[in-house]
VOGU-3710 file (C-alpha; in Angstrom, 3 decimals, decimal comma):
1> mgveagihat> -1,806/36,305/37,989  -1,461/33,204/40,034  0,795/30,818/41,371  3,118/27,911/40,021  3,748/25,897/42,903  6,206/23,481/39,822  7,465/22,717/37,212  8,049/18,820/35,984  11,746/18,503/34,914  10,638/16,672/32,414
11> gvlaravaeg> 10,770/18,352/28,614  12,060/21,452/30,088  15,504/21,228/28,536  14,122/20,490/25,158  11,021/23,076/25,274  13,684/25,717/26,545  15,802/24,706/23,329  13,252/24,884/21,436  12,583/28,253/22,161  16,767/29,350/21,026
21> rdsllepetf> 17,080/30,411/24,817  20,807/29,561/25,841  19,541/29,385/29,501  16,813/28,345/32,244  14,381/30,318/34,388  15,020/29,521/37,569  12,107/27,734/38,675  12,608/25,200/35,834  16,265/25,223/37,095  15,436/23,778/40,342
31> alvsalgfrv> 12,952/21,616/38,674  15,932/20,096/36,808  17,921/20,304/39,938  15,158/18,122/41,764  14,631/15,621/39,452  18,921/15,127/39,654  18,390/14,346/43,280  19,431/17,233/44,869  17,119/18,541/47,836  15,390/22,054/46,411
41> prqlfvhgaa> 13,876/24,997/48,748  10,139/25,132/48,718  9,571/27,509/46,169  6,155/29,669/44,258  6,143/31,420/41,392  4,656/34,333/40,716  4,697/36,700/37,664  4,743/39,897/39,423  3,409/41,375/42,994  -0,102/40,636/42,001
51> gvahadltvl> 0,280/37,141/42,242  1,716/37,320/45,651  -2,218/37,450/47,343  -2,690/34,744/45,657  -0,125/32,712/47,282  0,106/31,077/50,135  3,543/31,785/51,976  3,172/29,251/54,739  3,394/26,605/53,223  7,339/27,717/52,608
61> ggdrvvvkva> 7,119/27,943/56,554  9,963/29,454/58,449  9,661/33,265/59,492  11,651/35,078/56,583  11,396/34,041/52,866  14,141/34,579/49,948  12,594/37,156/46,231  14,240/36,425/43,416  13,696/37,733/40,149  13,236/35,276/37,361
71> spailhktdv> 14,893/36,710/34,192  16,031/34,784/31,235  18,662/37,772/30,285  20,165/37,018/34,009  22,089/35,290/35,279  23,936/36,028/37,915  21,091/37,601/40,416  22,808/38,968/43,406  24,823/40,743/40,570  22,054/43,209/39,726
81> ggvnvvpatp> 20,141/43,023/43,138  17,654/40,309/42,434  17,924/38,373/45,062  16,529/39,122/48,466  15,714/38,273/52,252  12,357/39,310/53,541  10,118/38,867/56,401  7,234/35,751/55,683  4,312/38,343/54,779  2,330/39,303/51,528
91> tavvravrdm> 3,299/42,993/52,635  7,587/42,438/52,859  7,462/40,187/49,496  5,026/42,521/47,744  7,440/45,661/48,309  10,626/43,199/47,345  8,245/42,227/44,120  8,475/45,838/43,394  11,287/47,282/44,014  13,022/44,575/41,840
101> serlaeypla> 10,373/45,054/38,533  11,427/48,658/38,556  14,868/49,180/39,294  15,397/45,612/36,357  12,518/46,826/34,172  15,243/47,086/31,353  15,470/43,576/31,569  13,156/41,163/30,120  11,175/39,471/33,725  9,459/36,505/33,815
111> gftiqefvph> 7,913/36,919/37,208  9,729/35,751/40,655  10,108/32,949/42,600  9,676/32,791/46,594  11,482/30,907/48,603  11,971/28,904/51,449  14,828/30,074/53,515  17,119/27,411/54,503  19,498/27,597/57,717  22,694/26,717/57,759
121> pervgaellv> 25,566/26,347/59,815  27,837/30,213/59,004  31,198/28,990/58,614  33,954/28,258/56,062  33,255/25,572/54,080  28,894/25,387/54,663  28,712/26,955/51,158  29,731/25,086/48,358  29,843/26,094/44,467  29,605/22,594/42,263
131> alrhtedfgp> 29,236/22,530/38,863  29,883/20,468/35,660  30,447/21,935/32,497  30,568/20,454/29,340  34,864/21,173/28,268  35,577/20,438/24,104  39,227/19,054/26,088  38,094/16,753/28,840  34,338/16,295/27,960  31,793/16,881/31,632
141> vvslgaggvh> 34,049/18,330/34,356  32,315/18,507/37,569  34,235/21,213/40,109  33,757/21,915/44,166  34,611/24,770/46,113  33,990/27,493/47,839  30,754/28,829/47,452  28,355/31,856/48,376  30,098/34,764/49,688  33,035/32,731/49,997
151> aelfgrhlra> 33,226/31,926/46,736  35,384/35,165/45,504  37,002/36,013/49,101  38,488/32,746/48,453  39,684/32,826/44,808  41,110/35,768/45,190  43,338/34,573/48,438  44,084/30,941/47,543  47,133/29,982/45,318  46,597/27,794/42,068
161> gdglamfvrg> 46,037/25,159/42,085  43,727/25,433/45,730  40,387/26,919/45,294  38,766/24,400/43,117  38,478/20,318/43,241  37,582/18,986/39,556  36,643/15,207/38,809  36,313/13,196/35,483  35,815/10,121/34,318  38,609/7,413/34,714
171> eapdawertl> 39,919/8,250/38,165  39,556/5,322/41,026  37,295/6,499/44,024  40,378/6,199/46,421  41,556/9,457/43,322  38,766/11,142/44,175  38,972/11,562/47,942  42,498/12,623/47,938  41,439/15,457/45,594  38,641/16,274/48,078
181> rakpvlrlav> 40,742/16,673/51,369  43,558/18,193/49,464  41,392/21,071/49,223  41,637/24,177/51,824  38,355/24,279/51,745  36,928/21,152/51,159  38,273/20,213/53,821  37,058/21,736/56,045  33,326/20,308/54,418  34,134/17,394/55,163
191> gggrdrhpli> 37,024/16,877/57,804  36,102/19,170/60,195  38,396/20,994/62,022  39,623/21,531/65,645  36,041/21,087/67,660  34,190/20,852/64,895  31,942/17,675/63,012  32,463/16,760/59,606  29,888/18,592/58,206  28,535/16,292/54,736
201> epdvllalvr> 30,759/12,830/54,600  32,853/12,182/51,678  30,431/9,809/49,992  27,720/11,770/50,757  29,592/14,547/48,214  31,300/12,034/45,675  27,666/10,461/45,108  26,771/13,807/43,754  29,728/14,711/41,708  29,417/10,695/40,714
211> llldfaespd> 25,421/12,410/39,988  26,241/14,856/37,653  28,451/13,086/35,776  25,998/10,508/35,184  23,422/12,827/33,730  26,148/14,978/31,948  26,393/11,564/29,556  23,001/10,850/29,490  20,550/12,036/26,384  19,036/15,152/28,591
221> gagvaelein> 22,893/16,776/29,768  24,776/15,981/26,608  22,003/19,785/25,925  23,812/21,466/28,744  26,173/23,600/28,583  26,491/24,011/32,312  25,227/23,834/35,261  25,744/25,271/38,302  24,675/25,049/42,156  25,928/28,124/44,431
231> plaltpsgpv> 25,598/27,592/46,566  24,596/24,223/48,241  24,009/24,833/51,542  25,111/21,930/54,025  22,542/21,788/56,670  22,097/19,365/59,475  19,450/17,077/57,975  21,375/17,148/54,748  22,831/19,023/51,923  20,414/21,369/49,894
241> aldalvtlrr> 20,858/23,566/46,891  19,742/27,147/47,086  20,621/28,864/43,995  21,434/27,013/40,500  21,666/28,426/36,742  21,499/26,426/33,761  23,265/26,826/30,653  22,026/25,785/27,556  24,736/24,906/24,130  24,032/23,018/20,827
251> aprptaaprp> 24,724/19,840/19,944  28,043/19,159/20,069  29,793/18,800/16,911  30,252/15,747/15,383  33,219/13,323/16,449  35,425/12,498/13,756  36,224/8,524/12,538  38,517/6,659/15,362  42,470/6,946/14,126  43,988/3,503/13,099
261> laklrhllrp> 47,183/4,360/15,462  48,774/1,040/14,751  49,698/2,849/11,971  51,855/4,660/13,897  54,853/2,093/13,899  54,709/3,501/10,169  55,663/7,387/11,265  58,220/5,902/13,964  60,147/3,782/12,593  59,795/3,701/8,711
271> erialvgvse> 61,170/1,651/5,989  60,795/3,320/3,541  60,235/7,204/3,089  58,684/10,109/0,060  59,986/13,361/0,675  57,591/16,059/-1,970  59,633/19,556/-1,601  63,224/19,086/-1,994  64,580/21,741/-4,005  67,711/22,580/-5,875
281> gdnpgrvilr> 68,789/25,103/-3,083  68,450/25,009/0,525  64,533/24,695/1,173  63,720/22,963/4,543  62,827/19,671/1,895  66,733/20,099/1,317  67,526/20,137/4,824  65,082/16,826/5,409  67,054/14,952/2,883  70,228/15,588/4,424
291> nllrggfapd> 69,167/15,130/8,220  67,881/12,155/6,982  71,340/10,573/4,574  72,907/11,672/7,442  71,235/9,968/10,020  72,216/7,305/8,282  68,942/6,509/6,865  69,941/4,503/3,171  69,722/6,526/-0,147  67,984/3,165/-2,137
301> rvllvkpgaa> 65,654/3,295/0,851  64,439/7,356/0,215  62,366/8,405/-3,022  62,096/11,412/-3,792  59,379/13,183/-5,799  61,161/16,056/-8,194  59,662/16,784/-11,898  63,051/16,839/-14,348  65,280/15,341/-11,970  66,815/12,273/-12,121
311> eiegvrcwpt> 69,017/12,156/-9,023  69,477/14,560/-6,001  72,255/13,882/-3,426  72,403/10,211/-5,024  68,456/9,855/-4,289  66,513/9,112/-7,261  63,695/10,972/-8,428  60,079/10,231/-9,514  58,031/12,662/-11,447  54,617/12,231/-9,449
321> lealphavdv> 53,626/10,172/-5,985  51,477/8,172/-8,426  54,904/7,139/-10,587  56,843/6,156/-7,021  57,467/2,008/-8,018  55,838/1,165/-4,505  54,007/2,471/-1,151  55,560/3,959/1,541  55,778/4,458/5,104  56,400/7,671/5,534
331> cvlavgapqv> 55,607/10,851/2,946  56,846/14,327/4,056  55,015/16,943/2,451  57,617/20,147/2,282  55,201/22,239/-0,011  53,989/25,462/-0,224  50,240/24,734/2,035  48,082/24,753/-1,928  49,829/21,779/-2,668  49,041/20,265/0,081
341> pgllraivth> 45,201/18,572/-0,507  46,141/17,778/-3,932  48,814/15,659/-2,841  46,798/14,235/0,389  44,260/13,107/-2,551  46,809/11,269/-4,453  48,301/9,538/-1,212  44,996/8,127/-0,236  43,535/7,475/-3,920  47,475/5,482/-4,479
351> rraegvivip> 47,347/4,175/-1,031  51,252/6,244/-1,429  51,623/6,182/2,009  50,395/4,855/5,551  51,729/7,645/7,339  52,305/11,760/5,969  54,195/14,395/8,045  52,951/18,353/6,103  55,571/20,674/7,638  53,714/24,010/5,883
361> gglgetagse> 51,550/25,904/7,713  48,127/28,246/6,513  46,105/25,053/6,892  43,580/26,352/9,053  45,818/28,395/11,734  45,277/31,597/9,764  42,674/33,465/8,439  41,366/31,578/4,476  42,637/29,040/5,215  39,912/27,467/6,829
371> glaeevartl> 39,136/25,877/2,824  42,345/23,916/2,777  42,203/22,493/5,954  38,291/21,075/5,474  39,494/19,552/1,981  42,162/18,291/4,211  39,893/16,706/6,689  37,192/15,640/3,424  39,697/13,412/1,711  40,426/11,823/5,890
381> aearatswgg> 36,997/11,072/5,959  36,789/9,344/3,162  40,302/7,305/3,527  39,131/6,222/7,121  35,256/5,034/5,637  37,461/2,349/3,643  38,613/-1,037/4,589  42,281/0,650/4,665  41,802/3,466/6,938  44,192/6,069/5,074
391> plvnggnclg> 47,268/7,426/6,430  47,794/9,060/9,383  48,758/12,908/9,442  51,290/14,690/11,161  51,094/18,650/11,395  50,346/21,115/9,704  53,085/23,331/10,326  54,842/20,947/12,004  58,832/20,751/12,613  59,041/17,328/11,705
401> irsapggydt> 59,524/13,541/13,347  63,180/11,928/15,159  62,337/8,827/16,140  66,297/7,175/17,413  64,231/4,240/17,109  63,024/4,617/13,289  67,489/6,090/12,581  65,651/9,361/10,971  65,076/13,422/11,497  62,855/14,761/9,160
411> tfipdyklpp> 63,364/18,327/11,584  64,127/20,927/9,005  67,601/22,684/11,183  70,464/22,240/9,577  72,683/20,301/11,431  75,042/22,827/11,874  72,897/24,601/14,007  71,640/21,531/16,020  74,301/18,971/16,001  73,036/15,473/16,124
421> paaeaaplaf> 74,059/14,641/19,258  76,530/11,404/19,796  75,338/9,945/23,190  73,201/7,069/23,102  69,090/7,793/22,807  67,836/8,776/26,090  64,140/7,587/27,852  62,193/10,726/26,711  59,566/11,471/25,072  59,036/14,954/23,368
431> iaqsgafava> 55,947/15,662/21,737  55,411/19,634/21,305  52,247/21,664/19,450  55,511/23,397/18,312  58,687/22,591/16,436  60,706/26,069/17,385  59,778/24,707/21,503  60,554/21,268/21,672  64,238/21,635/19,492  64,697/24,614/21,942
441> rwsklaglsp> 64,668/22,499/24,972  66,740/19,871/22,909  69,199/22,445/22,051  69,635/22,698/26,616  70,207/19,385/26,871  73,990/19,529/26,715  74,139/15,849/24,868  70,924/13,912/25,917  69,100/13,044/22,409  65,369/12,069/22,716
451> rylisvgnql> 64,186/8,950/21,798  61,511/10,746/20,425  60,969/14,004/19,277  57,641/15,146/18,037  56,344/18,170/16,744  52,403/17,684/15,971  52,242/21,394/14,796  48,568/21,955/14,477  46,683/18,633/14,886  44,650/17,946/11,721
461> dltvgdylty> 44,938/14,219/12,321  47,350/13,352/14,571  47,153/14,774/18,496  48,942/15,581/21,465  46,440/12,257/22,989  47,546/9,616/20,214  51,104/10,277/20,138  50,517/9,528/24,722  48,110/6,701/23,936  50,458/4,986/21,764
471> lkddpevrvf> 53,656/5,647/23,245  52,773/4,649/27,306  52,975/1,508/25,987  56,515/1,781/24,855  58,676/0,402/27,686  61,695/2,053/27,087  60,391/5,825/27,189  60,511/6,655/31,045  59,798/10,681/31,355  56,738/12,366/28,784
481> acyvegfrpg> 57,628/15,838/27,812  53,994/17,501/26,556  53,539/21,061/25,194  50,406/21,671/24,758  48,670/24,781/23,648  45,052/23,869/22,956  43,967/19,810/22,930  41,414/19,221/20,211  37,706/18,017/20,970  37,884/15,030/23,185
491> dgrrwlaaar> 41,935/14,549/22,846  42,032/15,672/26,308  40,426/13,213/28,096  42,019/10,480/26,077  45,462/12,278/27,306  44,542/12,199/30,334  43,437/8,413/30,306  46,982/7,496/29,178  49,235/10,216/31,357  47,503/8,302/34,593
501> aivasgrtvl> 48,787/5,569/33,104  52,445/5,926/32,436  52,101/7,419/36,258  50,631/3,972/37,477  53,493/2,432/35,445  56,053/4,766/37,906  57,178/7,036/35,004  56,606/10,602/34,759  54,514/12,509/32,701  55,331/16,639/32,112
511> lyrgarttag> 53,257/18,907/30,443  54,212/23,408/30,318  50,531/24,252/29,926  51,110/27,022/26,863  47,991/30,308/25,648  46,727/30,238/29,834  45,691/34,598/29,015  44,146/36,128/26,152  47,150/36,950/24,330  48,781/33,396/24,687
521> vragashtaa> 45,358/32,156/23,273  45,945/35,031/20,052  49,631/34,046/20,088  49,030/30,589/19,945  46,132/30,312/16,938  48,600/32,475/15,013  51,110/29,458/14,320  49,441/26,199/15,340  45,609/27,377/14,701  45,758/25,459/18,865
531> iagdyavtle> 41,916/25,056/20,235  43,331/26,335/24,267  40,948/25,833/26,190  40,636/26,646/30,544  43,661/26,212/31,178  43,311/25,955/35,363  40,518/22,930/34,249  43,269/21,511/31,669  46,283/22,118/34,851  44,052/20,636/37,872
541> lartagvlva> 42,478/17,680/35,743  46,631/16,537/35,177  48,012/17,051/38,899  45,259/14,883/39,754  46,222/12,621/37,617  49,916/12,697/39,025  51,218/15,466/35,447  54,347/17,383/36,524  53,020/20,927/35,512  54,963/23,017/35,000
551> dtldefddwl> 54,644/26,404/35,727  57,756/28,234/33,620  59,810/27,894/30,868  62,391/27,581/33,705  60,976/25,130/36,119  59,998/22,501/32,925  63,506/22,889/31,747  64,678/22,194/34,817  62,422/19,231/35,065  63,271/17,708/31,743
561> rvftllddrp> 66,683/17,563/33,347  66,541/16,351/36,414  64,392/13,876/35,395  65,349/12,077/32,704  68,998/12,138/33,787  68,066/10,795/36,934  65,646/8,472/36,149  67,793/4,939/36,513  68,527/5,853/40,723  65,392/7,214/42,427
571> argrrlgavs> 65,522/8,653/45,652  64,782/6,995/48,985  63,498/9,672/50,537  63,843/13,748/51,146  66,636/14,155/53,223  68,781/16,402/51,104  72,665/16,632/51,631  74,060/19,490/50,196  77,530/20,824/50,578  79,099/24,363/48,811
581> nagfecvaia> 81,696/26,241/48,852  80,029/29,497/49,326  78,143/30,732/52,663  75,474/32,334/50,860  74,574/29,674/48,764  74,831/27,094/51,830  72,234/29,679/52,850  70,254/29,800/49,191  69,408/25,829/49,337  68,212/25,849/52,908
591> damaglepgr> 65,990/28,557/51,988  64,358/26,835/49,112  64,346/23,879/50,655  60,405/22,883/50,538  59,575/19,335/50,285  62,563/18,726/51,327  65,002/18,283/54,927  68,383/17,746/56,536  69,824/15,483/56,332  71,513/13,630/59,569
601> lgpdttrriv> 75,564/12,833/58,746  76,619/9,667/61,268  79,403/9,829/63,357  81,661/8,592/60,659  81,085/10,472/57,674  81,937/13,138/60,625  85,496/12,155/61,345  85,878/11,452/57,903  84,966/15,396/56,924  87,161/16,170/60,090
611> talaaggleg> 89,976/14,760/58,505  89,152/16,227/54,815  89,042/20,164/56,617  91,638/19,042/58,829  94,152/18,365/55,688  92,705/21,372/53,831  93,833/24,269/56,810  90,540/24,673/57,471  89,939/22,338/61,342  87,782/24,226/63,161
621> vvstqlpldl> 86,636/26,699/60,811  84,241/25,083/59,054  80,895/23,067/61,126  80,189/20,039/60,112  76,974/20,494/59,851  74,599/20,426/56,880  74,411/22,328/54,519  78,488/21,902/54,379  80,116/25,442/53,686  83,803/23,998/52,665
631> tptmdatgye> 84,555/27,413/52,513  86,635/29,200/48,957  89,877/27,744/50,624  89,607/24,103/50,152  91,152/22,554/47,300  89,491/20,444/44,574  90,915/16,728/46,915  89,645/17,833/49,866  86,330/18,773/47,854  85,232/15,859/46,394
641> tcvravledd> 86,367/13,958/49,696  83,501/15,716/51,787  80,965/15,344/49,383  81,440/11,696/48,612  81,103/11,007/52,493  78,224/13,456/52,907  77,075/11,580/49,557  77,809/7,747/51,050  75,987/8,671/54,447  72,509/6,656/55,656
651> gvdvgvvgcv> 71,478/9,919/56,402  71,032/11,193/53,501  68,554/10,338/50,200  69,323/12,832/48,297  72,564/15,862/47,278  73,293/19,454/45,865  77,032/20,241/44,894  77,338/23,782/44,736  80,857/25,008/42,894  80,845/28,775/42,720
661> pltpalatlp> 83,942/28,004/40,797  85,571/31,966/41,195  87,847/30,662/44,100  91,710/30,513/42,999  91,734/26,616/45,047  89,867/24,852/42,063  91,172/24,382/38,371  87,620/25,295/37,103  88,608/27,485/33,420  89,449/26,452/30,644
671> agaghaedaa> 93,627/26,200/29,392  93,756/29,112/28,039  96,563/32,624/28,628  97,183/33,891/31,848  96,636/31,314/34,357  97,608/27,054/34,613  93,598/26,035/35,477  92,435/23,762/33,116  88,622/22,678/33,984  89,211/18,909/31,983
681> radalaarlg> 92,157/17,806/34,025  91,739/14,261/35,255  92,427/16,189/38,818  90,560/19,112/38,764  86,885/19,282/40,103  85,036/18,393/37,129  86,107/15,670/36,324  85,944/13,730/39,894  81,794/15,005/40,416  81,729/12,986/37,144
691> rlrhtvrkpw> 83,803/10,254/38,889  81,468/10,744/41,780  78,796/9,672/39,100  78,871/6,766/38,216  79,841/5,515/41,463  77,662/7,165/44,018  74,221/5,861/43,261  71,821/8,466/44,808  70,063/11,231/42,973  72,383/14,190/43,105
701> vavvdagsgy> 72,350/17,975/40,648  75,360/20,634/40,510  75,257/23,999/40,609  77,944/26,353/39,006  76,280/30,345/39,687  78,956/32,982/37,768  78,983/33,976/34,988  79,290/32,580/31,060  83,477/31,923/31,594  82,337/29,204/33,016
711> dalvslleaa> 80,033/27,571/30,559  82,804/24,952/30,331  82,837/23,315/33,368  79,057/23,494/32,872  79,654/21,787/30,030  82,131/19,065/31,019  79,633/18,472/34,023  77,126/17,783/31,673  78,890/15,685/29,629  79,029/13,527/32,431
721> riptfrsadr> 75,426/13,409/32,257  75,418/15,309/36,185  71,624/17,493/36,028  73,810/20,685/36,304  71,566/23,943/37,448  73,115/27,853/37,351  71,445/29,119/40,454  70,941/26,616/44,039  67,505/27,439/44,968  65,997/26,073/40,847
731> avralaayca> 68,335/22,964/41,584  67,341/22,841/45,254  63,333/22,853/43,714  64,271/20,619/40,605  65,298/18,016/42,998  62,236/18,012/45,134  59,912/17,714/42,852  61,753/14,791/41,811  61,526/13,062/45,235  57,826/14,522/45,615
741> prpactgedt> 55,455/11,607/45,933  52,486/11,763/43,344  49,091/10,386/43,206  48,981/6,323/42,402  46,154/6,149/39,634  45,197/3,184/38,513  44,175/4,544/35,354  40,760/2,576/35,614  37,520/3,827/35,183  35,949/2,317/38,334
751> t> 33,612/5,698/39,301
//
């Protein structure tokens, strides 16, 4: 047995792939890491205990060495006792090698590495984890976090999002440094602490990030699934990679031809629509037809494909797609999944449509339907290779599209289930993989009509990233709400670039990421064929880009309401003026004020409030401090006066107006038997707050903490476009999110 003092990096990856291996051995890994520019410990390699006699341990320096097992079947050596620090003597090293050989005999052992022991500070932040990983969603991602013995500790105890910083192409350098300093462990490394010097300069650490991303995009790097250095020791003479592993990946999936996104204008603002699958009864196709006509789409702009019928509901029918007198902007396929490939083939062959909406499921998301999805993909690939470029396909397994600018609605929800909104379209684009998710949210928006509501379904062709990329250039959209269960390969990166551009323009992107757990992934795959990516990666990258990522459905709904309804009134600051008629609610507001701070009322405001309190018989009973507790005895006139005074004060930036409505001092019930109240009266609280909504330009929200008997009051407030919540803590948290500063992303790839 001899000593191998080093292995050249050239050809290491190719050789491992040729041998059918899934990972590199440690000597190969260190050769690769060293070739990339990382400092590594000096090391020797022996095949067994006999080889130690030929090893010159003095070249490693120091009085200790690190002995490690090398095996293609052992990626994490520490977990199996495959790492040992021993005195730098042949006897100690032989003993360590023999011990590992016996204990790990079940594994195929390639040999042992004898490595220089590298002293470094024994403090938190002195050992980092640096990892490069190819993700299907976002491409290469580099992660930085606590390494060595602290990695698991911080992973268990830090809040979600505080443990790892993640980096991808497309972010500006200043954004990278902000990300670095936002993480507690990395802040200790680059920012030092009390009486501590930084262990590494931020630009040095970020240069390593850039180095790994450069490698990932090189021909060699394309074959690496993951390269993890753990720990990277921050020594006084610079960072040293003490341990590393490399796993390999097979050839990446071939990328689909670029989609002609300019054709999205046909899907979002169609002039003519064809509809296949309308029955004599109430099937989805018939509901879609009624929704089109009810929405004002003229019958002569709708073409039905229905063999054997002359017309349905006044719309002419044609026997086949080929028989249509001219091409259309959109063709809706509301048919069974087995019919879709043939119909799409006809559309492509005869160039019948620029956009196709595929309603049915069973196109890849269920067992046995993969062949149908593959046939659709082949047809689209052939069309994309032509000068025409083929149609864009939305779906399958989708609820369709509702476009206010296009004046059409292909969602198959009857209007008696979801009445069409009478209000003008809100500056909101809702892009969701699940149509049910989208319409469920819409039904809660109380009169808010999204400018666009798009259900992308399985993303057979068009993706969430496609729509965000296209719609980011629509100046009429201010809030982009996305529900994603999984991005198509590479689409997360495109979505992220579009999100950065939107945030940089001063607008808002909201995200709810479904399929977070194994069970969630299975549930998502059952209805959208989502390719569920790494949830933690999505969250970290999205938040770094300035996207607001909701942890719960309630939080997503709250943000949707606040950011859409308050978009026309930006917050000047974070000083909160809160008013309620219940002491517990004032306490709840004060307790939930994370991210906000109490406002300060000026003397003129205080005098206005004292006068109102005196008129209501509350002088000396109520303190004028914030949150202002008006007690259940304050009437509507005094209530309005005090709320207006607080909201108009220069020491208040945003407001919360709470109303626990069970007090008899306020008319909060709809007119009915047994009482004289009428919440809809012009002098009742709802109308008074509605007038305040139009005269006070600061952002504020309302709270009605009571049961279903007071739903009518909530409806009146929401009809006045006042964001209204059923508990004070949710209201304050939503308002805090609205006021929170977010990263100013340039969307430029300057890294």
